[in-house]
N, C-alpha and C positions, 0 to 999 in steps of 0.2 A: 211141452215134451218133445214134439216134431222138431223145434228149432233147436233144441239142446242136442239130439241125435245128430242134426245136420252140422252144428258146431263142432262136436267132437270129430266127426268124420272129416270135416274140412282141416282140423288141426292135426289129424293123423295123417292126411295127404301132403301137407306142407313139410313134414319131415321133423317137426318139433317134438321133442320128447320131454316127458316129465322125469327128470332126475333129481334125486335127493341127494345133496352134497353132504357128507359129514365130515368131521375134524380129521378123520383118518385119510380121507380121500386125498390123493396126490394131484393137486391143481398146478398146471403149468402153463404160463402165457407163452406159446411156442413162437409166434411171430405176429406182427402187426404190419399191415400195408394199406397204403392210403392211396386211392385212385382220385388223383386230381380232376379228371375230366367229368366224374360223377360226384365228386364230393362225398365220397363213401370211404370208411375206415374198416377195414376186415381184420378182426382179431380171431386168430386161431389158438385154441386151448387144447391142451392134451389132460385129461381127467382119467387117472388109472389106466392110462395106455389107449384110451378111446378118444378120436378126434371130435371137436366140437367146434363150432364158429358162431361168431355173432357180428352183425354188421350195424355200425353206427352212421345212418344217414345224416350227413352235414358235419360229421366228426366234431360233434357238439361236446361229447364228454371227455374227460380227462382219462390218461391210461390208469392211472392209480385208482379212479373210481369205479372203471370196468372190472379191474382185478378184484377189488373189494366187493363189488356185487356178485361177481362169480363165485367167490370163496363163500359168500353168504347164502348162496342159493336163489338170488333174487335176479337173476339175468336169464331171459329166454335163450337158451343155447340150442342150436340146431346140429344135428349130426353131420359128420364129415366136414371137411374143409371146402369152402367155395373158390377161394384162391390158394393155390399150393405155394408153400415157402420151405425154405430148407429147415430141418429140425436142427437145433443146437446139439453139437456133439461134445462129448466130456473132453476137456482140456483145450476147446476152441476159444480163442480169446475174444470172438465177436461178441 
């Protein structure tokens, strides 16, 4: 029981939140940035206007798989963005 309580406290301290994603939720992959020096890929998501991020160490997963897991709610997303990037604007050809 004590280990469970410690685990819950540690999970809350790391910033991970338990979010339940439904079909009505608006999930958008805002941007992906790759850091070559550390071999990490940073995925920034916006879900219902709230910023979340996911870090793929080693950049092993494909972009499509990450998006699919996020839409299915099977990805551990942390609140806020670790690396800022410009959000896509309407009518922006990028």
